[in-house]
mmCIF file of the N, C-alpha and C atoms, coordinates in Angstrom:
data_MODEL
# 
_entry.id   MODEL 
# 
loop_
_atom_site.group_PDB 
_atom_site.id 
_atom_site.type_symbol 
_atom_site.label_atom_id 
_atom_site.label_alt_id 
_atom_site.label_comp_id 
_atom_site.label_asym_id 
_atom_site.label_entity_id 
_atom_site.label_seq_id 
_atom_site.pdbx_PDB_ins_code 
_atom_site.Cartn_x 
_atom_site.Cartn_y 
_atom_site.Cartn_z 
_atom_site.occupancy 
_atom_site.B_iso_or_equiv 
_atom_site.pdbx_formal_charge 
_atom_site.auth_seq_id 
_atom_site.auth_comp_id 
_atom_site.auth_asym_id 
_atom_site.auth_atom_id 
_atom_site.pdbx_PDB_model_num 
ATOM 1   N N  . MET A 1 1  ? -16.227 -8.575  -5.067  1.00 0.00 ? 1  MET A N  1 
ATOM 2   C CA . MET A 1 1  ? -15.208 -7.543  -5.023  1.00 0.00 ? 1  MET A CA 1 
ATOM 3   C C  . MET A 1 1  ? -15.818 -6.237  -4.534  1.00 0.00 ? 1  MET A C  1 
ATOM 4   N N  . VAL A 1 2  ? -15.121 -5.578  -3.633  1.00 0.00 ? 2  VAL A N  1 
ATOM 5   C CA . VAL A 1 2  ? -15.545 -4.296  -3.100  1.00 0.00 ? 2  VAL A CA 1 
ATOM 6   C C  . VAL A 1 2  ? -15.170 -3.205  -4.102  1.00 0.00 ? 2  VAL A C  1 
ATOM 7   N N  . PHE A 1 3  ? -16.100 -2.261  -4.341  1.00 0.00 ? 3  PHE A N  1 
ATOM 8   C CA . PHE A 1 3  ? -15.803 -1.160  -5.252  1.00 0.00 ? 3  PHE A CA 1 
ATOM 9   C C  . PHE A 1 3  ? -15.009 -0.104  -4.496  1.00 0.00 ? 3  PHE A C  1 
ATOM 10  N N  . LEU A 1 4  ? -13.826 0.203   -4.975  1.00 0.00 ? 4  LEU A N  1 
ATOM 11  C CA . LEU A 1 4  ? -12.969 1.215   -4.373  1.00 0.00 ? 4  LEU A CA 1 
ATOM 12  C C  . LEU A 1 4  ? -12.663 2.285   -5.406  1.00 0.00 ? 4  LEU A C  1 
ATOM 13  N N  . THR A 1 5  ? -12.550 3.506   -4.949  1.00 0.00 ? 5  THR A N  1 
ATOM 14  C CA . THR A 1 5  ? -12.214 4.601   -5.853  1.00 0.00 ? 5  THR A CA 1 
ATOM 15  C C  . THR A 1 5  ? -10.704 4.806   -5.868  1.00 0.00 ? 5  THR A C  1 
ATOM 16  N N  . PHE A 1 6  ? -10.245 5.567   -6.844  1.00 0.00 ? 6  PHE A N  1 
ATOM 17  C CA . PHE A 1 6  ? -8.818  5.840   -6.984  1.00 0.00 ? 6  PHE A CA 1 
ATOM 18  C C  . PHE A 1 6  ? -8.262  6.563   -5.758  1.00 0.00 ? 6  PHE A C  1 
ATOM 19  N N  . GLU A 1 7  ? -9.121  7.249   -5.001  1.00 0.00 ? 7  GLU A N  1 
ATOM 20  C CA . GLU A 1 7  ? -8.684  7.928   -3.781  1.00 0.00 ? 7  GLU A CA 1 
ATOM 21  C C  . GLU A 1 7  ? -8.133  6.937   -2.758  1.00 0.00 ? 7  GLU A C  1 
ATOM 22  N N  . ASN A 1 8  ? -8.507  5.676   -2.884  1.00 0.00 ? 8  ASN A N  1 
ATOM 23  C CA . ASN A 1 8  ? -8.084  4.640   -1.944  1.00 0.00 ? 8  ASN A CA 1 
ATOM 24  C C  . ASN A 1 8  ? -6.850  3.877   -2.435  1.00 0.00 ? 8  ASN A C  1 
ATOM 25  N N  . THR A 1 9  ? -6.123  4.430   -3.389  1.00 0.00 ? 9  THR A N  1 
ATOM 26  C CA . THR A 1 9  ? -4.955  3.742   -3.930  1.00 0.00 ? 9  THR A CA 1 
ATOM 27  C C  . THR A 1 9  ? -3.668  4.427   -3.520  1.00 0.00 ? 9  THR A C  1 
ATOM 28  N N  . TRP A 1 10 ? -2.591  3.643   -3.550  1.00 0.00 ? 10 TRP A N  1 
ATOM 29  C CA . TRP A 1 10 ? -1.260  4.210   -3.342  1.00 0.00 ? 10 TRP A CA 1 
ATOM 30  C C  . TRP A 1 10 ? -0.278  3.408   -4.188  1.00 0.00 ? 10 TRP A C  1 
ATOM 31  N N  . PRO A 1 11 ? 0.585   4.094   -4.963  1.00 0.00 ? 11 PRO A N  1 
ATOM 32  C CA . PRO A 1 11 ? 1.523   3.380   -5.832  1.00 0.00 ? 11 PRO A CA 1 
ATOM 33  C C  . PRO A 1 11 ? 2.670   2.756   -5.041  1.00 0.00 ? 11 PRO A C  1 
ATOM 34  N N  . TYR A 1 12 ? 3.164   1.658   -5.572  1.00 0.00 ? 12 TYR A N  1 
ATOM 35  C CA . TYR A 1 12 ? 4.334   1.011   -4.984  1.00 0.00 ? 12 TYR A CA 1 
ATOM 36  C C  . TYR A 1 12 ? 5.248   0.567   -6.107  1.00 0.00 ? 12 TYR A C  1 
ATOM 37  N N  . GLU A 1 13 ? 6.484   0.244   -5.744  1.00 0.00 ? 13 GLU A N  1 
ATOM 38  C CA . GLU A 1 13 ? 7.468   -0.224  -6.720  1.00 0.00 ? 13 GLU A CA 1 
ATOM 39  C C  . GLU A 1 13 ? 8.157   -1.462  -6.179  1.00 0.00 ? 13 GLU A C  1 
ATOM 40  N N  . LYS A 1 14 ? 8.511   -2.372  -7.086  1.00 0.00 ? 14 LYS A N  1 
ATOM 41  C CA . LYS A 1 14 ? 9.270   -3.571  -6.725  1.00 0.00 ? 14 LYS A CA 1 
ATOM 42  C C  . LYS A 1 14 ? 10.689  -3.414  -7.252  1.00 0.00 ? 14 LYS A C  1 
ATOM 43  N N  . MET A 1 15 ? 11.658  -3.705  -6.413  1.00 0.00 ? 15 MET A N  1 
ATOM 44  C CA . MET A 1 15 ? 13.072  -3.715  -6.799  1.00 0.00 ? 15 MET A CA 1 
ATOM 45  C C  . MET A 1 15 ? 13.653  -4.999  -6.231  1.00 0.00 ? 15 MET A C  1 
ATOM 46  N N  . GLY A 1 16 ? 13.856  -5.979  -7.095  1.00 0.00 ? 16 GLY A N  1 
ATOM 47  C CA . GLY A 1 16 ? 14.290  -7.285  -6.610  1.00 0.00 ? 16 GLY A CA 1 
ATOM 48  C C  . GLY A 1 16 ? 13.195  -7.877  -5.739  1.00 0.00 ? 16 GLY A C  1 
ATOM 49  N N  . ASN A 1 17 ? 13.537  -8.255  -4.527  1.00 0.00 ? 17 ASN A N  1 
ATOM 50  C CA . ASN A 1 17 ? 12.540  -8.778  -3.588  1.00 0.00 ? 17 ASN A CA 1 
ATOM 51  C C  . ASN A 1 17 ? 11.985  -7.705  -2.668  1.00 0.00 ? 17 ASN A C  1 
ATOM 52  N N  . ASP A 1 18 ? 12.418  -6.449  -2.843  1.00 0.00 ? 18 ASP A N  1 
ATOM 53  C CA . ASP A 1 18 ? 11.985  -5.355  -1.983  1.00 0.00 ? 18 ASP A CA 1 
ATOM 54  C C  . ASP A 1 18 ? 10.794  -4.620  -2.588  1.00 0.00 ? 18 ASP A C  1 
ATOM 55  N N  . ILE A 1 19 ? 9.929   -4.134  -1.699  1.00 0.00 ? 19 ILE A N  1 
ATOM 56  C CA . ILE A 1 19 ? 8.756   -3.378  -2.119  1.00 0.00 ? 19 ILE A CA 1 
ATOM 57  C C  . ILE A 1 19 ? 8.816   -2.014  -1.429  1.00 0.00 ? 19 ILE A C  1 
ATOM 58  N N  . TYR A 1 20 ? 8.821   -0.972  -2.245  1.00 0.00 ? 20 TYR A N  1 
ATOM 59  C CA . TYR A 1 20 ? 8.965   0.409   -1.782  1.00 0.00 ? 20 TYR A CA 1 
ATOM 60  C C  . TYR A 1 20 ? 7.719   1.221   -2.100  1.00 0.00 ? 20 TYR A C  1 
ATOM 61  N N  . VAL A 1 21 ? 7.537   2.312   -1.333  1.00 0.00 ? 21 VAL A N  1 
ATOM 62  C CA . VAL A 1 21 ? 6.620   3.379   -1.742  1.00 0.00 ? 21 VAL A CA 1 
ATOM 63  C C  . VAL A 1 21 ? 7.470   4.641   -1.861  1.00 0.00 ? 21 VAL A C  1 
ATOM 64  N N  . GLN A 1 22 ? 7.207   5.431   -2.887  1.00 0.00 ? 22 GLN A N  1 
ATOM 65  C CA . GLN A 1 22 ? 7.971   6.668   -3.100  1.00 0.00 ? 22 GLN A CA 1 
ATOM 66  C C  . GLN A 1 22 ? 7.793   7.630   -1.934  1.00 0.00 ? 22 GLN A C  1 
ATOM 67  N N  . GLU A 1 23 ? 6.570   7.650   -1.389  1.00 0.00 ? 23 GLU A N  1 
ATOM 68  C CA . GLU A 1 23 ? 6.268   8.542   -0.271  1.00 0.00 ? 23 GLU A CA 1 
ATOM 69  C C  . GLU A 1 23 ? 5.214   7.879   0.600   1.00 0.00 ? 23 GLU A C  1 
ATOM 70  N N  . CYS A 1 24 ? 5.405   7.966   1.905   1.00 0.00 ? 24 CYS A N  1 
ATOM 71  C CA . CYS A 1 24 ? 4.409   7.423   2.830   1.00 0.00 ? 24 CYS A CA 1 
ATOM 72  C C  . CYS A 1 24 ? 3.154   8.297   2.763   1.00 0.00 ? 24 CYS A C  1 
ATOM 73  N N  . PRO A 1 25 ? 1.972   7.700   2.581   1.00 0.00 ? 25 PRO A N  1 
ATOM 74  C CA . PRO A 1 25 ? 0.754   8.504   2.501   1.00 0.00 ? 25 PRO A CA 1 
ATOM 75  C C  . PRO A 1 25 ? 0.341   9.102   3.838   1.00 0.00 ? 25 PRO A C  1 
ATOM 76  N N  . TYR A 1 26 ? 0.950   8.660   4.919   1.00 0.00 ? 26 TYR A N  1 
ATOM 77  C CA . TYR A 1 26 ? 0.567   9.124   6.249   1.00 0.00 ? 26 TYR A CA 1 
ATOM 78  C C  . TYR A 1 26 ? 1.488   10.203  6.803   1.00 0.00 ? 26 TYR A C  1 
ATOM 79  N N  . CYS A 1 27 ? 2.819   10.011  6.668   1.00 0.00 ? 27 CYS A N  1 
ATOM 80  C CA . CYS A 1 27 ? 3.749   10.981  7.261   1.00 0.00 ? 27 CYS A CA 1 
ATOM 81  C C  . CYS A 1 27 ? 4.586   11.738  6.229   1.00 0.00 ? 27 CYS A C  1 
ATOM 82  N N  . GLY A 1 28 ? 4.572   11.299  4.961   1.00 0.00 ? 28 GLY A N  1 
ATOM 83  C CA . GLY A 1 28 ? 5.305   11.996  3.914   1.00 0.00 ? 28 GLY A CA 1 
ATOM 84  C C  . GLY A 1 28 ? 6.758   11.579  3.753   1.00 0.00 ? 28 GLY A C  1 
ATOM 85  N N  . GLU A 1 29 ? 7.234   10.631  4.559   1.00 0.00 ? 29 GLU A N  1 
ATOM 86  C CA . GLU A 1 29 ? 8.614   10.136  4.410   1.00 0.00 ? 29 GLU A CA 1 
ATOM 87  C C  . GLU A 1 29 ? 8.811   9.619   2.986   1.00 0.00 ? 29 GLU A C  1 
ATOM 88  N N  . GLU A 1 30 ? 9.979   9.885   2.414   1.00 0.00 ? 30 GLU A N  1 
ATOM 89  C CA . GLU A 1 30 ? 10.260  9.493   1.037   1.00 0.00 ? 30 GLU A CA 1 
ATOM 90  C C  . GLU A 1 30 ? 11.041  8.188   0.975   1.00 0.00 ? 30 GLU A C  1 
ATOM 91  N N  . ASN A 1 31 ? 10.852  7.457   -0.137  1.00 0.00 ? 31 ASN A N  1 
ATOM 92  C CA . ASN A 1 31 ? 11.578  6.215   -0.422  1.00 0.00 ? 31 ASN A CA 1 
ATOM 93  C C  . ASN A 1 31 ? 11.539  5.234   0.746   1.00 0.00 ? 31 ASN A C  1 
ATOM 94  N N  . VAL A 1 32 ? 10.350  4.801   1.085   1.00 0.00 ? 32 VAL A N  1 
ATOM 95  C CA . VAL A 1 32 ? 10.146  3.920   2.232   1.00 0.00 ? 32 VAL A CA 1 
ATOM 96  C C  . VAL A 1 32 ? 10.203  2.460   1.780   1.00 0.00 ? 32 VAL A C  1 
ATOM 97  N N  . LEU A 1 33 ? 11.138  1.720   2.365   1.00 0.00 ? 33 LEU A N  1 
ATOM 98  C CA . LEU A 1 33 ? 11.231  0.281   2.152   1.00 0.00 ? 33 LEU A CA 1 
ATOM 99  C C  . LEU A 1 33 ? 10.236  -0.379  3.095   1.00 0.00 ? 33 LEU A C  1 
ATOM 100 N N  . THR A 1 34 ? 9.240   -1.041  2.544   1.00 0.00 ? 34 THR A N  1 
ATOM 101 C CA . THR A 1 34 ? 8.230   -1.686  3.384   1.00 0.00 ? 34 THR A CA 1 
ATOM 102 C C  . THR A 1 34 ? 8.724   -3.061  3.820   1.00 0.00 ? 34 THR A C  1 
ATOM 103 N N  . HIS A 1 35 ? 8.027   -3.654  4.766   1.00 0.00 ? 35 HIS A N  1 
ATOM 104 C CA . HIS A 1 35 ? 8.337   -5.004  5.231   1.00 0.00 ? 35 HIS A CA 1 
ATOM 105 C C  . HIS A 1 35 ? 7.435   -6.027  4.552   1.00 0.00 ? 35 HIS A C  1 
ATOM 106 N N  . LEU A 1 36 ? 6.739   -5.594  3.496   1.00 0.00 ? 36 LEU A N  1 
ATOM 107 C CA . LEU A 1 36 ? 5.834   -6.486  2.783   1.00 0.00 ? 36 LEU A CA 1 
ATOM 108 C C  . LEU A 1 36 ? 6.645   -7.518  1.987   1.00 0.00 ? 36 LEU A C  1 
ATOM 109 N N  . THR A 1 37 ? 6.315   -8.778  2.163   1.00 0.00 ? 37 THR A N  1 
ATOM 110 C CA . THR A 1 37 ? 7.014   -9.833  1.434   1.00 0.00 ? 37 THR A CA 1 
ATOM 111 C C  . THR A 1 37 ? 6.324   -10.084 0.098   1.00 0.00 ? 37 THR A C  1 
ATOM 112 N N  . ARG A 1 38 ? 7.020   -10.760 -0.795  1.00 0.00 ? 38 ARG A N  1 
ATOM 113 C CA . ARG A 1 38 ? 6.427   -11.136 -2.083  1.00 0.00 ? 38 ARG A CA 1 
ATOM 114 C C  . ARG A 1 38 ? 5.200   -12.027 -1.862  1.00 0.00 ? 38 ARG A C  1 
ATOM 115 N N  . ASP A 1 39 ? 5.260   -12.909 -0.857  1.00 0.00 ? 39 ASP A N  1 
ATOM 116 C CA . ASP A 1 39 ? 4.114   -13.779 -0.558  1.00 0.00 ? 39 ASP A CA 1 
ATOM 117 C C  . ASP A 1 39 ? 2.902   -12.966 -0.114  1.00 0.00 ? 39 ASP A C  1 
ATOM 118 N N  . ASN A 1 40 ? 3.136   -11.960 0.742   1.00 0.00 ? 40 ASN A N  1 
ATOM 119 C CA . ASN A 1 40 ? 2.022   -11.121 1.183   1.00 0.00 ? 40 ASN A CA 1 
ATOM 120 C C  . ASN A 1 40 ? 1.482   -10.267 0.049   1.00 0.00 ? 40 ASN A C  1 
ATOM 121 N N  . LEU A 1 41 ? 2.363   -9.810  -0.834  1.00 0.00 ? 41 LEU A N  1 
ATOM 122 C CA . LEU A 1 41 ? 1.904   -9.063  -2.001  1.00 0.00 ? 41 LEU A CA 1 
ATOM 123 C C  . LEU A 1 41 ? 1.023   -9.956  -2.868  1.00 0.00 ? 41 LEU A C  1 
ATOM 124 N N  . GLN A 1 42 ? 1.418   -11.176 -3.038  1.00 0.00 ? 42 GLN A N  1 
ATOM 125 C CA . GLN A 1 42 ? 0.608   -12.115 -3.825  1.00 0.00 ? 42 GLN A CA 1 
ATOM 126 C C  . GLN A 1 42 ? -0.762  -12.328 -3.178  1.00 0.00 ? 42 GLN A C  1 
ATOM 127 N N  . ARG A 1 43 ? -0.790  -12.422 -1.855  1.00 0.00 ? 43 ARG A N  1 
ATOM 128 C CA . ARG A 1 43 ? -2.074  -12.557 -1.140  1.00 0.00 ? 43 ARG A CA 1 
ATOM 129 C C  . ARG A 1 43 ? -2.964  -11.343 -1.432  1.00 0.00 ? 43 ARG A C  1 
ATOM 130 N N  . ALA A 1 44 ? -2.370  -10.146 -1.408  1.00 0.00 ? 44 ALA A N  1 
ATOM 131 C CA . ALA A 1 44 ? -3.136  -8.930  -1.693  1.00 0.00 ? 44 ALA A CA 1 
ATOM 132 C C  . ALA A 1 44 ? -3.663  -8.953  -3.128  1.00 0.00 ? 44 ALA A C  1 
ATOM 133 N N  . LYS A 1 45 ? -2.874  -9.464  -4.053  1.00 0.00 ? 45 LYS A N  1 
ATOM 134 C CA . LYS A 1 45 ? -3.317  -9.570  -5.442  1.00 0.00 ? 45 LYS A CA 1 
ATOM 135 C C  . LYS A 1 45 ? -4.470  -10.553 -5.587  1.00 0.00 ? 45 LYS A C  1 
ATOM 136 N N  . GLU A 1 46 ? -4.567  -11.488 -4.646  1.00 0.00 ? 46 GLU A N  1 
ATOM 137 C CA . GLU A 1 46 ? -5.673  -12.448 -4.635  1.00 0.00 ? 46 GLU A CA 1 
ATOM 138 C C  . GLU A 1 46 ? -6.868  -11.925 -3.835  1.00 0.00 ? 46 GLU A C  1 
ATOM 139 N N  . GLU A 1 47 ? -6.821  -10.627 -3.499  1.00 0.00 ? 47 GLU A N  1 
ATOM 140 C CA . GLU A 1 47 ? -7.887  -9.923  -2.782  1.00 0.00 ? 47 GLU A CA 1 
ATOM 141 C C  . GLU A 1 47 ? -8.092  -10.452 -1.371  1.00 0.00 ? 47 GLU A C  1 
ATOM 142 N N  . ILE A 1 48 ? -7.003  -10.837 -0.727  1.00 0.00 ? 48 ILE A N  1 
ATOM 143 C CA . ILE A 1 48 ? -7.018  -11.208 0.683   1.00 0.00 ? 48 ILE A CA 1 
ATOM 144 C C  . ILE A 1 48 ? -6.495  -9.997  1.453   1.00 0.00 ? 48 ILE A C  1 
ATOM 145 N N  . LYS A 1 49 ? -7.289  -9.496  2.412   1.00 0.00 ? 49 LYS A N  1 
ATOM 146 C CA . LYS A 1 49 ? -6.859  -8.327  3.175   1.00 0.00 ? 49 LYS A CA 1 
ATOM 147 C C  . LYS A 1 49 ? -5.495  -8.583  3.793   1.00 0.00 ? 49 LYS A C  1 
ATOM 148 N N  . THR A 1 50 ? -4.598  -7.619  3.577   1.00 0.00 ? 50 THR A N  1 
ATOM 149 C CA . THR A 1 50 ? -3.209  -7.760  4.006   1.00 0.00 ? 50 THR A CA 1 
ATOM 150 C C  . THR A 1 50 ? -2.784  -6.508  4.761   1.00 0.00 ? 50 THR A C  1 
ATOM 151 N N  . PRO A 1 51 ? -2.465  -6.628  6.046   1.00 0.00 ? 51 PRO A N  1 
ATOM 152 C CA . PRO A 1 51 ? -2.008  -5.445  6.787   1.00 0.00 ? 51 PRO A CA 1 
ATOM 153 C C  . PRO A 1 51 ? -0.563  -5.106  6.448   1.00 0.00 ? 51 PRO A C  1 
ATOM 154 N N  . LEU A 1 52 ? -0.268  -3.824  6.441   1.00 0.00 ? 52 LEU A N  1 
ATOM 155 C CA . LEU A 1 52 ? 1.097   -3.337  6.224   1.00 0.00 ? 52 LEU A CA 1 
ATOM 156 C C  . LEU A 1 52 ? 1.333   -2.217  7.227   1.00 0.00 ? 52 LEU A C  1 
ATOM 157 N N  . ILE A 1 53 ? 2.288   -2.416  8.120   1.00 0.00 ? 53 ILE A N  1 
ATOM 158 C CA . ILE A 1 53 ? 2.676   -1.365  9.058   1.00 0.00 ? 53 ILE A CA 1 
ATOM 159 C C  . ILE A 1 53 ? 3.787   -0.564  8.390   1.00 0.00 ? 53 ILE A C  1 
ATOM 160 N N  . MET A 1 54 ? 3.535   0.721   8.204   1.00 0.00 ? 54 MET A N  1 
ATOM 161 C CA . MET A 1 54 ? 4.540   1.566   7.564   1.00 0.00 ? 54 MET A CA 1 
ATOM 162 C C  . MET A 1 54 ? 5.698   1.745   8.546   1.00 0.00 ? 54 MET A C  1 
ATOM 163 N N  . PRO A 1 55 ? 6.919   1.388   8.163   1.00 0.00 ? 55 PRO A N  1 
ATOM 164 C CA . PRO A 1 55 ? 8.042   1.413   9.095   1.00 0.00 ? 55 PRO A CA 1 
ATOM 165 C C  . PRO A 1 55 ? 8.475   2.817   9.517   1.00 0.00 ? 55 PRO A C  1 
ATOM 166 N N  . CYS A 1 56 ? 8.084   3.825   8.771   1.00 0.00 ? 56 CYS A N  1 
ATOM 167 C CA . CYS A 1 56 ? 8.493   5.194   9.075   1.00 0.00 ? 56 CYS A CA 1 
ATOM 168 C C  . CYS A 1 56 ? 7.665   5.820   10.199  1.00 0.00 ? 56 CYS A C  1 
ATOM 169 N N  . CYS A 1 57 ? 6.372   5.507   10.254  1.00 0.00 ? 57 CYS A N  1 
ATOM 170 C CA . CYS A 1 57 ? 5.495   6.152   11.237  1.00 0.00 ? 57 CYS A CA 1 
ATOM 171 C C  . CYS A 1 57 ? 4.623   5.157   12.001  1.00 0.00 ? 57 CYS A C  1 
ATOM 172 N N  . PHE A 1 58 ? 4.756   3.876   11.674  1.00 0.00 ? 58 PHE A N  1 
ATOM 173 C CA . PHE A 1 58 ? 4.038   2.779   12.338  1.00 0.00 ? 58 PHE A CA 1 
ATOM 174 C C  . PHE A 1 58 ? 2.522   2.846   12.160  1.00 0.00 ? 58 PHE A C  1 
ATOM 175 N N  . THR A 1 59 ? 2.071   3.525   11.120  1.00 0.00 ? 59 THR A N  1 
ATOM 176 C CA . THR A 1 59 ? 0.650   3.563   10.798  1.00 0.00 ? 59 THR A CA 1 
ATOM 177 C C  . THR A 1 59 ? 0.286   2.286   10.056  1.00 0.00 ? 59 THR A C  1 
ATOM 178 N N  . ARG A 1 60 ? -0.880  1.747   10.400  1.00 0.00 ? 60 ARG A N  1 
ATOM 179 C CA . ARG A 1 60 ? -1.327  0.485   9.803   1.00 0.00 ? 60 ARG A CA 1 
ATOM 180 C C  . ARG A 1 60 ? -2.165  0.767   8.556   1.00 0.00 ? 60 ARG A C  1 
ATOM 181 N N  . MET A 1 61 ? -1.724  0.238   7.438   1.00 0.00 ? 61 MET A N  1 
ATOM 182 C CA . MET A 1 61 ? -2.471  0.300   6.182   1.00 0.00 ? 61 MET A CA 1 
ATOM 183 C C  . MET A 1 61 ? -3.046  -1.097  5.955   1.00 0.00 ? 61 MET A C  1 
ATOM 184 N N  . VAL A 1 62 ? -4.320  -1.174  5.595   1.00 0.00 ? 62 VAL A N  1 
ATOM 185 C CA . VAL A 1 62 ? -4.909  -2.459  5.245   1.00 0.00 ? 62 VAL A CA 1 
ATOM 186 C C  . VAL A 1 62 ? -5.106  -2.472  3.739   1.00 0.00 ? 62 VAL A C  1 
ATOM 187 N N  . ILE A 1 63 ? -4.379  -3.359  3.078   1.00 0.00 ? 63 ILE A N  1 
ATOM 188 C CA . ILE A 1 63 ? -4.462  -3.494  1.631   1.00 0.00 ? 63 ILE A CA 1 
ATOM 189 C C  . ILE A 1 63 ? -5.591  -4.479  1.340   1.00 0.00 ? 63 ILE A C  1 
ATOM 190 N N  . ILE A 1 64 ? -6.601  -4.014  0.623   1.00 0.00 ? 64 ILE A N  1 
ATOM 191 C CA . ILE A 1 64 ? -7.739  -4.863  0.274   1.00 0.00 ? 64 ILE A CA 1 
ATOM 192 C C  . ILE A 1 64 ? -7.418  -5.683  -0.967  1.00 0.00 ? 64 ILE A C  1 
ATOM 193 N N  . GLN A 1 65 ? -6.716  -5.053  -1.890  1.00 0.00 ? 65 GLN A N  1 
ATOM 194 C CA . GLN A 1 65 ? -6.257  -5.747  -3.086  1.00 0.00 ? 65 GLN A CA 1 
ATOM 195 C C  . GLN A 1 65 ? -5.083  -4.985  -3.655  1.00 0.00 ? 65 GLN A C  1 
ATOM 196 N N  . ALA A 1 66 ? -4.357  -5.616  -4.551  1.00 0.00 ? 66 ALA A N  1 
ATOM 197 C CA . ALA A 1 66 ? -3.212  -4.982  -5.196  1.00 0.00 ? 66 ALA A CA 1 
ATOM 198 C C  . ALA A 1 66 ? -3.199  -5.384  -6.656  1.00 0.00 ? 66 ALA A C  1 
ATOM 199 N N  . ASP A 1 67 ? -2.645  -4.499  -7.468  1.00 0.00 ? 67 ASP A N  1 
ATOM 200 C CA . ASP A 1 67 ? -2.369  -4.856  -8.851  1.00 0.00 ? 67 ASP A CA 1 
ATOM 201 C C  . ASP A 1 67 ? -0.867  -4.678  -9.042  1.00 0.00 ? 67 ASP A C  1 
ATOM 202 N N  . GLU A 1 68 ? -0.416  -4.565  -10.255 1.00 0.00 ? 68 GLU A N  1 
ATOM 203 C CA . GLU A 1 68 ? 1.027   -4.469  -10.495 1.00 0.00 ? 68 GLU A CA 1 
ATOM 204 C C  . GLU A 1 68 ? 1.620   -3.111  -10.120 1.00 0.00 ? 68 GLU A C  1 
ATOM 205 N N  . ASP A 1 69 ? 0.773   -2.105  -9.908  1.00 0.00 ? 69 ASP A N  1 
ATOM 206 C CA . ASP A 1 69 ? 1.264   -0.756  -9.634  1.00 0.00 ? 69 ASP A CA 1 
ATOM 207 C C  . ASP A 1 69 ? 0.746   -0.124  -8.353  1.00 0.00 ? 69 ASP A C  1 
ATOM 208 N N  . TYR A 1 70 ? -0.434  -0.558  -7.886  1.00 0.00 ? 70 TYR A N  1 
ATOM 209 C CA . TYR A 1 70 ? -1.094  0.129   -6.779  1.00 0.00 ? 70 TYR A CA 1 
ATOM 210 C C  . TYR A 1 70 ? -1.573  -0.832  -5.703  1.00 0.00 ? 70 TYR A C  1 
ATOM 211 N N  . PHE A 1 71 ? -1.542  -0.312  -4.454  1.00 0.00 ? 71 PHE A N  1 
ATOM 212 C CA . PHE A 1 71 ? -2.270  -0.930  -3.357  1.00 0.00 ? 71 PHE A CA 1 
ATOM 213 C C  . PHE A 1 71 ? -3.643  -0.279  -3.334  1.00 0.00 ? 71 PHE A C  1 
ATOM 214 N N  . TRP A 1 72 ? -4.688  -1.061  -3.174  1.00 0.00 ? 72 TRP A N  1 
ATOM 215 C CA . TRP A 1 72 ? -6.044  -0.566  -2.994  1.00 0.00 ? 72 TRP A CA 1 
ATOM 216 C C  . TRP A 1 72 ? -6.373  -0.791  -1.523  1.00 0.00 ? 72 TRP A C  1 
ATOM 217 N N  . THR A 1 73 ? -6.644  0.275   -0.775  1.00 0.00 ? 73 THR A N  1 
ATOM 218 C CA . THR A 1 73 ? -6.714  0.201   0.680   1.00 0.00 ? 73 THR A CA 1 
ATOM 219 C C  . THR A 1 73 ? -8.090  0.562   1.226   1.00 0.00 ? 73 THR A C  1 
ATOM 220 N N  . GLU A 1 74 ? -8.245  0.334   2.531   1.00 0.00 ? 74 GLU A N  1 
ATOM 221 C CA . GLU A 1 74 ? -9.461  0.738   3.228   1.00 0.00 ? 74 GLU A CA 1 
ATOM 222 C C  . GLU A 1 74 ? -9.528  2.246   3.396   1.00 0.00 ? 74 GLU A C  1 
ATOM 223 N N  . ASP A 1 75 ? -8.364  2.907   3.426   1.00 0.00 ? 75 ASP A N  1 
ATOM 224 C CA . ASP A 1 75 ? -8.273  4.343   3.708   1.00 0.00 ? 75 ASP A CA 1 
ATOM 225 C C  . ASP A 1 75 ? -8.308  5.181   2.436   1.00 0.00 ? 75 ASP A C  1 
ATOM 226 N N  . LYS A 1 76 ? -8.889  6.358   2.564   1.00 0.00 ? 76 LYS A N  1 
ATOM 227 C CA . LYS A 1 76 ? -8.806  7.342   1.483   1.00 0.00 ? 76 LYS A CA 1 
ATOM 228 C C  . LYS A 1 76 ? -7.438  8.015   1.633   1.00 0.00 ? 76 LYS A C  1 
ATOM 229 N N  . LEU A 1 77 ? -6.579  7.821   0.649   1.00 0.00 ? 77 LEU A N  1 
ATOM 230 C CA . LEU A 1 77 ? -5.194  8.297   0.733   1.00 0.00 ? 77 LEU A CA 1 
ATOM 231 C C  . LEU A 1 77 ? -4.910  9.496   -0.155  1.00 0.00 ? 77 LEU A C  1 
ATOM 232 N N  . ARG A 1 78 ? -5.835  9.844   -1.028  1.00 0.00 ? 78 ARG A N  1 
ATOM 233 C CA . ARG A 1 78 ? -5.652  10.950  -1.968  1.00 0.00 ? 78 ARG A CA 1 
ATOM 234 C C  . ARG A 1 78 ? -6.832  11.918  -1.877  1.00 0.00 ? 78 ARG A C  1 
ATOM 235 N N  . GLY A 1 79 ? -6.616  13.107  -2.405  1.00 0.00 ? 79 GLY A N  1 
ATOM 236 C CA . GLY A 1 79 ? -7.718  14.052  -2.555  1.00 0.00 ? 79 GLY A CA 1 
ATOM 237 C C  . GLY A 1 79 ? -7.799  15.069  -1.426  1.00 0.00 ? 79 GLY A C  1 
ATOM 238 N N  . ALA A 1 80 ? -8.897  15.784  -1.398  1.00 0.00 ? 80 ALA A N  1 
ATOM 239 C CA . ALA A 1 80 ? -9.116  16.857  -0.434  1.00 0.00 ? 80 ALA A CA 1 
ATOM 240 C C  . ALA A 1 80 ? -9.061  16.324  0.993   1.00 0.00 ? 80 ALA A C  1 
ATOM 241 N N  . GLY A 1 81 ? -8.499  17.120  1.865   1.00 0.00 ? 81 GLY A N  1 
ATOM 242 C CA . GLY A 1 81 ? -8.431  16.745  3.262   1.00 0.00 ? 81 GLY A CA 1 
ATOM 243 C C  . GLY A 1 81 ? -7.241  15.875  3.610   1.00 0.00 ? 81 GLY A C  1 
ATOM 244 N N  . ARG A 1 82 ? -6.426  15.578  2.645   1.00 0.00 ? 82 ARG A N  1 
ATOM 245 C CA . ARG A 1 82 ? -5.245  14.775  2.897   1.00 0.00 ? 82 ARG A CA 1 
ATOM 246 C C  . ARG A 1 82 ? -4.025  15.628  2.999   1.00 0.00 ? 82 ARG A C  1 
# 
């Protein structure tokens, strides 16, 4: 397992079969419905790298792993300089 800091996380929410982020970490768009499927989310939970193209700005996020609340990514998404 790769050690990642909290700066590399982004929260997500599940509503039925849909997966949302409250705010896009790249462009700031609010309430973004992602195209991530439940199967792909499960792959991320199994620590299989999973790409996610944010539909609002088309920026590619690579999810290294996921838990029930957060995506753990290759990118630093929080903190200074963001």
